[in-house]
BANUGU-589664 format. One record per residue (C-alpha): residue number from 1; residue in three letters; x, y, z. Coordinates in steps of 0.25 Angstrom, whole numbers, plus 5000, padded with zeros to 4 digits. Each point is the difference from the previous one (the first is absolute). Example, Ala and Ser with C-alpha at 12.3 -4.5 7.8 and 13.67 -1.06 7.14 Angstrom:
2
+-----+------+------+------+------+
:  nr : rest :   c1 :   c2 :   c3 :
+-----+------+------+------+------+
:   1 :  ala : 5049 : 4982 : 5031 :
:   2 :  ser : 5006 : 5014 : 4998 :
+-----+------+------+------+------+
***
This chain:
322
+-----+------+------+------+------+
:  nr : rest :   c1 :   c2 :   c3 :
+-----+------+------+------+------+
:   1 :  met : 5000 : 5001 : 5001 :
:   2 :  arg : 5003 : 5013 : 4997 :
:   3 :  ser : 5003 : 5008 : 5013 :
:   4 :  ile : 5006 : 5015 : 5002 :
:   5 :  val : 5012 : 4999 : 5009 :
:   6 :  val : 5008 : 5011 : 5008 :
:   7 :  glu : 5015 : 4995 : 5001 :
:   8 :  arg : 5006 : 5013 : 5005 :
:   9 :  tyr : 4993 : 5012 : 5006 :
:  10 :  gly : 4999 : 5013 : 4989 :
:  11 :  gly : 4992 : 5007 : 4990 :
:  12 :  ala : 4990 : 4992 : 4992 :
:  13 :  asp : 5009 : 4996 : 4990 :
:  14 :  val : 5005 : 4989 : 5011 :
:  15 :  leu : 4987 : 4994 : 4997 :
:  16 :  arg : 5002 : 4987 : 4992 :
:  17 :  val : 4992 : 4989 : 4994 :
:  18 :  lys : 5004 : 4987 : 5004 :
:  19 :  asp : 4995 : 4986 : 4996 :
:  20 :  val : 4998 : 4992 : 5014 :
:  21 :  pro : 4994 : 4987 : 5004 :
:  22 :  val : 4984 : 5000 : 5003 :
:  23 :  pro : 5001 : 4999 : 5016 :
:  24 :  thr : 4992 : 4989 : 5007 :
:  25 :  pro : 4992 : 5002 : 5012 :
:  26 :  lys : 5003 : 4997 : 5015 :
:  27 :  pro : 4991 : 4998 : 5010 :
:  28 :  asn : 4990 : 5011 : 5003 :
:  29 :  glu : 5004 : 5005 : 4985 :
:  30 :  ala : 4992 : 5001 : 4987 :
:  31 :  leu : 5006 : 5002 : 4986 :
:  32 :  val : 4994 : 5011 : 4993 :
:  33 :  lys : 5001 : 5002 : 4984 :
:  34 :  leu : 5000 : 5016 : 5000 :
:  35 :  leu : 4990 : 5007 : 4988 :
:  36 :  ala : 5003 : 5014 : 5007 :
:  37 :  ile : 5011 : 5008 : 5008 :
:  38 :  gly : 4999 : 5011 : 5009 :
:  39 :  val : 5011 : 5009 : 4998 :
:  40 :  asn : 5003 : 5010 : 5014 :
:  41 :  phe : 5009 : 5009 : 5004 :
:  42 :  ile : 5005 : 4989 : 5012 :
:  43 :  asp : 5006 : 4993 : 4986 :
:  44 :  val : 5009 : 5011 : 4998 :
:  45 :  tyr : 5005 : 5001 : 5014 :
:  46 :  his : 5003 : 4985 : 5001 :
:  47 :  arg : 5008 : 5002 : 4985 :
:  48 :  thr : 5007 : 5011 : 5006 :
:  49 :  gly : 5004 : 4995 : 5013 :
:  50 :  leu : 4991 : 5010 : 5007 :
:  51 :  tyr : 4993 : 4989 : 5008 :
:  52 :  pro : 5012 : 4987 : 4998 :
:  53 :  ile : 4996 : 4987 : 4995 :
:  54 :  pro : 5008 : 4988 : 4998 :
:  55 :  leu : 5007 : 5000 : 4986 :
:  56 :  pro : 4999 : 4996 : 4990 :
:  57 :  his : 4984 : 4999 : 5001 :
:  58 :  ala : 4988 : 5000 : 4992 :
:  59 :  ile : 4993 : 5015 : 5003 :
:  60 :  gly : 4984 : 5003 : 5001 :
:  61 :  gln : 4991 : 4999 : 5012 :
:  62 :  glu : 4985 : 5000 : 4994 :
:  63 :  gly : 4994 : 4990 : 4989 :
:  64 :  ala : 4986 : 4994 : 4994 :
:  65 :  gly : 5000 : 4986 : 4995 :
:  66 :  val : 4994 : 4986 : 5001 :
:  67 :  val : 5004 : 4990 : 5010 :
:  68 :  glu : 5008 : 4988 : 4992 :
:  69 :  ala : 5004 : 4991 : 5011 :
:  70 :  val : 5000 : 5001 : 5017 :
:  71 :  gly : 5009 : 4994 : 5010 :
:  72 :  ala : 4997 : 4992 : 5012 :
:  73 :  glu : 4990 : 5006 : 5011 :
:  74 :  val : 4995 : 5010 : 4991 :
:  75 :  ser : 4985 : 5003 : 5002 :
:  76 :  glu : 4999 : 5014 : 4997 :
:  77 :  val : 4999 : 4998 : 4985 :
:  78 :  arg : 4999 : 4989 : 4989 :
:  79 :  val : 5006 : 4998 : 4986 :
:  80 :  gly : 4992 : 5007 : 4990 :
:  81 :  asp : 4997 : 5013 : 5009 :
:  82 :  arg : 5001 : 5012 : 4996 :
:  83 :  val : 5008 : 5008 : 5009 :
:  84 :  val : 5008 : 5013 : 5004 :
:  85 :  phe : 5011 : 5003 : 5009 :
:  86 :  thr : 5010 : 5010 : 5006 :
:  87 :  gly : 5013 : 5000 : 5008 :
:  88 :  ala : 5005 : 4987 : 4994 :
:  89 :  leu : 5014 : 5005 : 4995 :
:  90 :  gly : 5004 : 4994 : 4986 :
:  91 :  ala : 4985 : 5004 : 4992 :
:  92 :  tyr : 5007 : 5004 : 4986 :
:  93 :  ser : 5001 : 4986 : 4997 :
:  94 :  glu : 4991 : 4991 : 4991 :
:  95 :  tyr : 4998 : 4992 : 5012 :
:  96 :  his : 5000 : 5002 : 5014 :
:  97 :  val : 5000 : 4993 : 5013 :
:  98 :  val : 4992 : 5006 : 5011 :
:  99 :  ser : 4996 : 4997 : 5015 :
: 100 :  ala : 4985 : 4997 : 4999 :
: 101 :  glu : 4998 : 5008 : 5011 :
: 102 :  lys : 5002 : 5013 : 4991 :
: 103 :  leu : 4992 : 4995 : 4988 :
: 104 :  val : 4986 : 5007 : 4999 :
: 105 :  lys : 4990 : 4994 : 4991 :
: 106 :  leu : 4996 : 5009 : 4989 :
: 107 :  pro : 4985 : 5003 : 4999 :
: 108 :  asp : 4995 : 4995 : 4985 :
: 109 :  ala : 4995 : 5014 : 4996 :
: 110 :  leu : 5015 : 5006 : 5000 :
: 111 :  ser : 5011 : 4997 : 4989 :
: 112 :  phe : 5013 : 4996 : 5004 :
: 113 :  glu : 5005 : 5013 : 4997 :
: 114 :  gln : 4990 : 5007 : 5009 :
: 115 :  gly : 5005 : 4990 : 5012 :
: 116 :  ala : 5014 : 5003 : 4997 :
: 117 :  ala : 4997 : 5015 : 5000 :
: 118 :  ala : 4993 : 5001 : 5012 :
: 119 :  met : 5006 : 4990 : 5011 :
: 120 :  leu : 5014 : 5008 : 5004 :
: 121 :  gln : 4994 : 5015 : 4997 :
: 122 :  gly : 4986 : 4998 : 5003 :
: 123 :  met : 5002 : 4994 : 5015 :
: 124 :  thr : 5011 : 5010 : 5002 :
: 125 :  ala : 4990 : 5010 : 4997 :
: 126 :  his : 4990 : 4994 : 5008 :
: 127 :  tyr : 5009 : 4999 : 5012 :
: 128 :  leu : 5005 : 5015 : 4998 :
: 129 :  ala : 4986 : 5006 : 5000 :
: 130 :  phe : 4993 : 4990 : 5011 :
: 131 :  ala : 5012 : 4997 : 5010 :
: 132 :  met : 5008 : 5011 : 5003 :
: 133 :  arg : 4992 : 5009 : 5007 :
: 134 :  pro : 4985 : 5002 : 5000 :
: 135 :  ile : 4996 : 5010 : 4987 :
: 136 :  ala : 4989 : 5009 : 5005 :
: 137 :  arg : 4990 : 5007 : 4991 :
: 138 :  gly : 5006 : 5012 : 4995 :
: 139 :  asp : 5014 : 4997 : 5002 :
: 140 :  val : 5010 : 5004 : 4991 :
: 141 :  ala : 5010 : 4989 : 4994 :
: 142 :  leu : 5012 : 5004 : 4991 :
: 143 :  val : 5005 : 4989 : 4992 :
: 144 :  his : 5012 : 4999 : 4991 :
: 145 :  ala : 5001 : 4993 : 4987 :
: 146 :  ala : 4985 : 5001 : 4999 :
: 147 :  ala : 4999 : 4995 : 4986 :
: 148 :  gly : 5009 : 4988 : 5004 :
: 149 :  gly : 4994 : 4985 : 5001 :
: 150 :  val : 4998 : 5002 : 5017 :
: 151 :  gly : 4997 : 5015 : 4998 :
: 152 :  leu : 4988 : 4997 : 4991 :
: 153 :  leu : 4995 : 4989 : 5009 :
: 154 :  leu : 5003 : 5010 : 5013 :
: 155 :  val : 4994 : 5013 : 4995 :
: 156 :  gln : 4986 : 4991 : 4997 :
: 157 :  leu : 4999 : 4992 : 5013 :
: 158 :  leu : 5004 : 5015 : 5007 :
: 159 :  lys : 4988 : 5005 : 4994 :
: 160 :  arg : 4992 : 4988 : 5003 :
: 161 :  leu : 5003 : 5003 : 5016 :
: 162 :  gly : 4996 : 5016 : 4996 :
: 163 :  ala : 5013 : 5006 : 5000 :
: 164 :  arg : 5004 : 5013 : 4992 :
: 165 :  val : 5012 : 4994 : 4991 :
: 166 :  ile : 5010 : 5009 : 4996 :
: 167 :  gly : 5009 : 4992 : 4988 :
: 168 :  val : 5014 : 5003 : 4998 :
: 169 :  val : 5005 : 4997 : 4984 :
: 170 :  ser : 5012 : 5003 : 4991 :
: 171 :  thr : 4991 : 5002 : 4987 :
: 172 :  glu : 4987 : 5007 : 4996 :
: 173 :  ala : 4995 : 4987 : 4994 :
: 174 :  lys : 5003 : 4992 : 5013 :
: 175 :  ala : 4993 : 5012 : 5006 :
: 176 :  lys : 4987 : 4996 : 4991 :
: 177 :  leu : 5002 : 4986 : 5005 :
: 178 :  ala : 5001 : 5004 : 5015 :
: 179 :  lys : 4985 : 5008 : 4998 :
: 180 :  glu : 4995 : 4989 : 4992 :
: 181 :  ala : 5001 : 4990 : 5014 :
: 182 :  gly : 4994 : 5012 : 5008 :
: 183 :  ala : 5012 : 5009 : 5005 :
: 184 :  asp : 4993 : 5013 : 5004 :
: 185 :  asp : 5014 : 5009 : 4997 :
: 186 :  val : 5012 : 4996 : 4992 :
: 187 :  ile : 5014 : 5005 : 5001 :
: 188 :  val : 5008 : 4999 : 4989 :
: 189 :  ala : 5014 : 5000 : 5007 :
: 190 :  thr : 5009 : 5004 : 4989 :
: 191 :  gln : 4991 : 5013 : 4998 :
: 192 :  ser : 4997 : 5004 : 5013 :
: 193 :  asp : 5007 : 4998 : 5015 :
: 194 :  phe : 4991 : 4989 : 5005 :
: 195 :  glu : 5002 : 5006 : 5015 :
: 196 :  ala : 4996 : 5012 : 4997 :
: 197 :  glu : 4989 : 4996 : 4992 :
: 198 :  thr : 4994 : 4991 : 5011 :
: 199 :  lys : 5001 : 5012 : 5009 :
: 200 :  arg : 4993 : 5008 : 4992 :
: 201 :  leu : 4989 : 4989 : 4997 :
: 202 :  thr : 4998 : 4999 : 5014 :
: 203 :  asp : 5000 : 5013 : 5006 :
: 204 :  gly : 5014 : 4999 : 5006 :
: 205 :  lys : 4995 : 4989 : 5009 :
: 206 :  gly : 5006 : 4988 : 4993 :
: 207 :  val : 4995 : 4985 : 4997 :
: 208 :  gln : 4997 : 4990 : 5011 :
: 209 :  ile : 5008 : 4989 : 4993 :
: 210 :  val : 5010 : 5000 : 4989 :
: 211 :  phe : 5003 : 4987 : 4992 :
: 212 :  asp : 5013 : 5000 : 4994 :
: 213 :  ser : 5007 : 4989 : 4991 :
: 214 :  val : 5011 : 5010 : 4994 :
: 215 :  gly : 5007 : 4999 : 5011 :
: 216 :  lys : 5013 : 5010 : 5001 :
: 217 :  asp : 4996 : 5012 : 4990 :
: 218 :  thr : 4988 : 5001 : 5007 :
: 219 :  trp : 5002 : 4996 : 5015 :
: 220 :  glu : 5002 : 5014 : 5006 :
: 221 :  lys : 4989 : 5008 : 4993 :
: 222 :  ser : 4991 : 4988 : 5003 :
: 223 :  leu : 5002 : 5002 : 5014 :
: 224 :  asn : 4998 : 5015 : 4999 :
: 225 :  ser : 4987 : 4998 : 4993 :
: 226 :  leu : 4994 : 4995 : 5013 :
: 227 :  ala : 4991 : 5006 : 5010 :
: 228 :  pro : 5003 : 4999 : 5014 :
: 229 :  arg : 5000 : 4985 : 5005 :
: 230 :  gly : 4998 : 4995 : 4985 :
: 231 :  met : 5006 : 4987 : 4996 :
: 232 :  met : 5010 : 4997 : 4989 :
: 233 :  val : 4999 : 4987 : 4993 :
: 234 :  ser : 5013 : 4998 : 4993 :
: 235 :  tyr : 4999 : 4987 : 4992 :
: 236 :  gly : 5009 : 4999 : 4989 :
: 237 :  asn : 5014 : 5005 : 4994 :
: 238 :  ala : 4998 : 5003 : 4984 :
: 239 :  ser : 5011 : 5012 : 5002 :
: 240 :  gly : 5008 : 4994 : 5012 :
: 241 :  ala : 5000 : 4998 : 5013 :
: 242 :  val : 4995 : 5009 : 5012 :
: 243 :  pro : 5015 : 5006 : 5007 :
: 244 :  pro : 4999 : 4997 : 5014 :
: 245 :  phe : 4995 : 5011 : 5010 :
: 246 :  ser : 4998 : 5002 : 5014 :
: 247 :  pro : 4986 : 4998 : 5006 :
: 248 :  leu : 5000 : 5013 : 5006 :
: 249 :  leu : 4998 : 5004 : 4985 :
: 250 :  leu : 4985 : 4994 : 5002 :
: 251 :  ser : 4997 : 5008 : 5012 :
: 252 :  gln : 5007 : 5013 : 4993 :
: 253 :  lys : 4989 : 4997 : 4988 :
: 254 :  gly : 4987 : 5002 : 5010 :
: 255 :  ser : 5002 : 4985 : 5008 :
: 256 :  ile : 4996 : 4994 : 4986 :
: 257 :  phe : 5000 : 4985 : 5000 :
: 258 :  leu : 5010 : 4990 : 4990 :
: 259 :  ala : 4997 : 4987 : 4995 :
: 260 :  arg : 5007 : 4992 : 4991 :
: 261 :  pro : 4991 : 4988 : 4996 :
: 262 :  ala : 5002 : 4987 : 4990 :
: 263 :  leu : 4991 : 4992 : 4996 :
: 264 :  his : 5005 : 4985 : 5005 :
: 265 :  his : 4995 : 5006 : 5015 :
: 266 :  phe : 4986 : 5003 : 4996 :
: 267 :  thr : 4999 : 4987 : 4993 :
: 268 :  ala : 5007 : 4993 : 5010 :
: 269 :  thr : 4988 : 4989 : 5002 :
: 270 :  arg : 4994 : 4992 : 4990 :
: 271 :  glu : 4987 : 5008 : 5006 :
: 272 :  glu : 5005 : 5013 : 4997 :
: 273 :  leu : 5004 : 4997 : 4987 :
: 274 :  leu : 4987 : 4994 : 4995 :
: 275 :  thr : 4993 : 5012 : 5006 :
: 276 :  arg : 5008 : 5011 : 4993 :
: 277 :  ala : 5000 : 4992 : 4987 :
: 278 :  gly : 4986 : 4996 : 5000 :
: 279 :  asp : 4995 : 5016 : 5003 :
: 280 :  val : 5010 : 5003 : 4988 :
: 281 :  phe : 4995 : 4991 : 4990 :
: 282 :  arg : 4985 : 5002 : 5006 :
: 283 :  trp : 5001 : 5014 : 4997 :
: 284 :  ile : 5007 : 4998 : 4986 :
: 285 :  glu : 4988 : 4991 : 4996 :
: 286 :  ser : 4988 : 5008 : 5004 :
: 287 :  gly : 5008 : 5013 : 4993 :
: 288 :  glu : 5002 : 5007 : 5014 :
: 289 :  leu : 5015 : 4999 : 4997 :
: 290 :  lys : 5006 : 5003 : 4987 :
: 291 :  leu : 5013 : 4995 : 4995 :
: 292 :  arg : 5009 : 5006 : 4990 :
: 293 :  ile : 5009 : 4990 : 4991 :
: 294 :  glu : 5007 : 5008 : 4989 :
: 295 :  his : 5013 : 4993 : 5000 :
: 296 :  arg : 5004 : 4986 : 4994 :
: 297 :  phe : 5013 : 4994 : 4998 :
: 298 :  ala : 5004 : 4985 : 4997 :
: 299 :  leu : 5007 : 4994 : 5010 :
: 300 :  asp : 5013 : 5002 : 4992 :
: 301 :  glu : 4998 : 5014 : 5000 :
: 302 :  ala : 5003 : 5003 : 5016 :
: 303 :  arg : 5010 : 5008 : 4998 :
: 304 :  gln : 4992 : 5011 : 4990 :
: 305 :  ala : 4988 : 4998 : 5011 :
: 306 :  his : 5010 : 5004 : 5012 :
: 307 :  glu : 5005 : 5013 : 4991 :
: 308 :  ala : 4986 : 5003 : 4998 :
: 309 :  leu : 4997 : 5000 : 5015 :
: 310 :  glu : 5011 : 5006 : 5005 :
: 311 :  gly : 5000 : 5012 : 4989 :
: 312 :  arg : 4986 : 5003 : 5006 :
: 313 :  lys : 4994 : 4997 : 4985 :
: 314 :  thr : 4990 : 4992 : 5005 :
: 315 :  thr : 4986 : 5001 : 5006 :
: 316 :  gly : 4991 : 4989 : 5008 :
: 317 :  lys : 5007 : 4987 : 5000 :
: 318 :  ile : 5011 : 4993 : 4991 :
: 319 :  leu : 4998 : 4985 : 4997 :
: 320 :  leu : 5009 : 4988 : 4994 :
: 321 :  ile : 4993 : 4991 : 4991 :
: 322 :  pro : 5009 : 4987 : 4998 :
+-----+------+------+------+------+
***
């Protein structure tokens, strides 16, 4: 089978197509034939070494496909089941062995592409909206990368909770998408200072919560955009890791709160995994939550997919199709 392997950390050019044996599932594992694979920023972090992994290793965390075989003691799925997963390193492959407890059955009404597009980013948007702090009707939320895969879903979920949403994007075209998703105001950061605009839009008060997936480049201005006792949720490093700082800074900025969450802590039990995935799939099926899948690359084009993602040339979800 073909697999995209990283043998050394570096730029997108380190991604290599390798022919490797089809793996055999061990007890409590299932072999999945992949039909759609999600591309996410965590894949970039694994490729660059920001999040170190053993090398050489196939990368990718998310996929959708059909169960081809199961190991002993597997009760969660059966051969022939349509399934999705996230958090299983090595997904940029034609086949992948996944712990059965990580597999979620894909509703018949959803395509494999929808499943691969919704699993990681959908559940990320879910825990950001529902598990960080209570969002009261009328609270103001600032969402960076509001036209990205997580951003478009998060905007919709925050509006579901009654928040006023200010989105931050990099182009006018992305501003249009964020508006269509429900953002009340959208700041094009290449044209305006988002901190100053946020203060203007809130009459100088600031926002109750910031969702920042950009990292280093937006960190300080995001903190400055918060109202006293607001919450900064830093959940990504698209521009690089946030530099070290003294906790005293949080007091100086208005006794603000800081969260640096990760999805696996919010799907730590199978019950929680099935609840979050179930909500996301149900809302997509009913039309309450709209997915945007604009970019599809062949598996062998993983390098181009990473270059597009890092170059901020994409909106919504990027998929690899084996």
